C-alpha positions in Angstrom: 103.5 120.8 147.1 100.4 119.6 149.0 98.6 119.0 145.7 101.5 116.9 144.4 101.5 114.9 147.6 97.8 114.4 147.4 98.1 113.3 143.8 100.9 110.8 144.7 98.7 109.4 147.5 95.8 109.0 145.1 98.0 107.2 142.5 99.4 104.8 145.2 95.9 104.1 146.5 94.6 103.4 142.9 97.5 101.0 142.2 97.0 99.3 145.5 93.3 98.9 144.7 94.1 97.4 141.3 96.6 95.0 143.0 93.7 93.3 145.0 92.9 90.7 142.4 89.3 89.5 142.7 87.8 86.1 142.3 87.4 85.0 138.7 90.1 87.3 137.4 92.1 86.1 134.4 95.6 87.5 134.0 98.3 87.2 131.3 102.0 87.7 132.1 104.8 87.9 129.5 108.1 87.2 131.3 111.9 86.8 130.7 114.4 85.2 133.0 117.9 83.8 133.7 118.5 80.1 134.3 121.3 78.5 136.3 121.3 74.8 135.4 123.0 71.5 135.9 122.1 67.8 136.1 122.0 65.5 139.2 124.3 62.5 139.7 127.4 64.2 138.3 129.3 64.8 141.6 132.1 67.3 141.3 132.9 66.9 137.6 130.4 69.5 136.3 129.6 73.1 136.8 126.3 75.0 136.4 125.8 76.9 133.2 123.7 80.1 132.6 120.9 80.3 130.1 118.0 82.4 128.9 114.3 81.9 129.5 111.3 83.7 127.9 107.6 83.1 127.5 104.2 83.8 129.1 101.8 82.6 131.8 98.1 82.7 132.1 96.6 82.7 135.6 93.0 82.3 136.8 92.3 83.5 140.3 89.9 81.1 142.1 89.7 83.3 145.1 91.8 85.9 146.9 94.4 83.4 148.1 94.5 80.8 145.3 95.3 80.9 141.7 95.9 78.3 139.0 98.4 79.1 136.2 99.7 77.5 133.0 102.6 78.8 131.0 104.7 78.3 127.8 108.4 78.9 128.3 111.4 78.6 126.0 114.4 77.8 128.3 118.1 77.1 127.9 119.5 74.4 130.2 122.5 72.0 130.4 125.8 71.9 132.2 129.5 72.6 131.8 132.1 69.8 132.2 134.9 71.0 134.4 137.9 69.1 133.0 137.3 69.5 129.3 135.4 72.8 129.3 132.8 71.2 127.1 129.2 72.3 127.5 125.9 70.5 127.0 123.5 73.1 125.7 119.9 71.9 125.8 116.8 73.9 124.8 113.3 73.1 126.0 109.8 74.3 125.6 108.6 73.9 129.2 104.9 74.1 130.3 104.7 75.0 134.0 101.3 74.1 135.5 101.2 75.6 139.0 98.9 76.2 142.0 99.8 79.6 143.4 99.0 80.3 147.1 98.9 84.0 148.0 100.1 84.1 151.6 100.4 87.9 152.1 99.2 90.6 149.6 101.2 90.0 146.5 103.5 87.4 148.0 102.8 83.9 146.7 104.2 80.4 147.0 103.8 78.0 144.0 104.2 74.3 143.2 103.0 71.9 140.6 104.2 70.0 137.5 106.3 71.0 134.5 106.4 68.9 131.4 109.1 69.9 128.9 109.9 69.0 125.3 113.5 69.1 123.9 114.0 71.3 120.9 117.8 71.4 120.6 120.9 69.7 122.2 124.6 70.4 121.4 127.8 69.4 123.1 131.3 70.8 122.8 133.3 74.0 123.2 134.9 75.6 120.2 133.4 72.9 118.1 129.9 71.5 118.9 128.2 68.3 117.9 124.5 67.7 117.7 123.5 65.2 120.4 119.7 65.7 120.2 119.3 62.0 119.4 121.1 61.1 122.7 118.8 63.1 124.9 115.3 62.1 126.0 112.8 64.3 124.1 110.4 64.5 127.1 111.2 66.0 130.5 109.1 66.3 133.6 110.0 68.4 136.6 108.6 69.4 140.0 108.8 73.2 140.4 108.6 75.3 143.6 108.6 79.0 143.5 108.2 82.2 145.5 107.0 85.4 143.7 105.8 88.9 144.4 103.2 91.0 142.5 103.9 94.7 142.7 100.8 97.0 142.7 101.7 98.4 139.2 101.8 94.9 137.6 105.5 94.0 137.9 106.1 90.4 139.0 109.4 88.9 140.2 109.7 85.2 140.7 112.4 82.8 142.0 111.7 79.2 140.9 113.6 76.0 141.4 112.7 72.8 139.6 114.1 69.3 139.9 113.6 66.8 137.0 112.3 63.3 137.5 113.2 62.0 134.0 116.7 60.9 133.1 118.3 63.3 130.6 120.7 60.8 128.9 119.2 57.9 126.8 122.2 55.5 126.5 123.8 55.3 130.0 126.3 52.6 129.0 127.7 53.8 125.8 127.4 57.5 125.5 130.2 59.7 126.9 129.7 62.8 124.8 133.4 62.9 124.2 134.3 62.8 127.9 137.0 60.3 128.9 135.8 57.0 130.3 137.3 57.7 133.7 134.9 60.7 134.2 131.9 59.4 132.3 130.9 56.8 134.9 128.4 59.3 136.3 126.2 58.5 133.3 125.4 55.2 135.1 123.5 57.2 137.7 120.2 59.1 137.4 121.0 62.4 135.6 118.1 64.8 135.9 117.7 68.4 135.0 118.0 70.9 137.9 117.4 74.6 137.3 117.2 77.8 139.4 115.4 80.5 137.6 115.0 84.2 138.3 112.4 85.9 136.2 110.7 89.2 135.8 107.3 89.7 134.2 104.4 92.1 133.7 100.9 90.9 134.8 97.7 92.4 133.4 94.1 91.4 133.6 92.1 90.4 130.5 88.9 89.4 132.3 
């Protein structure tokens, strides 16, 4: 029993030592996540919709408390219209560029910029129509996140990002099949908003 306890302590100590990322370390992290999205300016006529996210991030540790990361993420976003049940399903390739501040051991706070590029957009319920031509192809968001690196490489992150680019191109004429009485919200600024919970595995390559 004592030998097993000693072995366990040695393993924990080894993992803790590996968790202390040194200056100049380059890490890669594949990750998957769940998105909870809607758009701003819609008031009470829409609901959030769930979506999938997957990709990878590369981080360079400048020192023990600061890292710079860049990622490539496939993400499902959009919203659900309450009255009709129609759903706007958008898919983006997002590129989060973050400064990550390590405030305590593996706990980090992050912020930066996130450009995104639309790959697909459909609207409807049982029958969907392609509305990619009605959505701006480029998106830009301001992300903030909190994350934790476990000693054995696991990373959990909660990230929120708020877009600064209007989603809809034609505010005056495009209703996406929603009645005119509820489509007035298109006259406002309609920007992507997403809360994302992700899990990844971080490993050093340099």
